[in-house]
C-alpha positions, 0 to 999 in steps of 0.5 A: 951412278944411282948411289951418287944420285941418292947421295946428292939428293940427300945432301940437297935435302939436308941443305934445305932442312938447314936453310929452313932451320935458319929461316925459322930462327930468324923469324923467331928473332923478328918476333922476339924483336917486336915483343911477340913470344915465338913459342906462344905464337906457335902454341896459338897456331897449334890450338887454332888448327885443333879448334878448326879441325874440331869445327870441321868434324862437327860440321861434317857430323851435322851434315851427315845427320841432315842427310840421314834425316832427309833420306828418312823423310824421303823414305817415309814419304815414298812408303806412305800411301799416296793421298788421292787428289780430288779434283772438283769443278768450280764454276 
């Protein structure tokens, strides 16, 4: 019975893969019909994803630098002797 379940799952997965292939082909045909090169469009999407990933990595690096600097400043301010505050009566 388990073997039958596995086979039915595999068949369903293969059908989904085939449906996806057909859908992608029809999308490529639509793009080509309106004068857009599907391969170039996919390449642009890949390039955009790469640029976004690099930008996110740079942002995370910058944020980490800011957090390290804030921690350094905080540590330096707590390690330094506290300045005495002189209160004066102004009349």
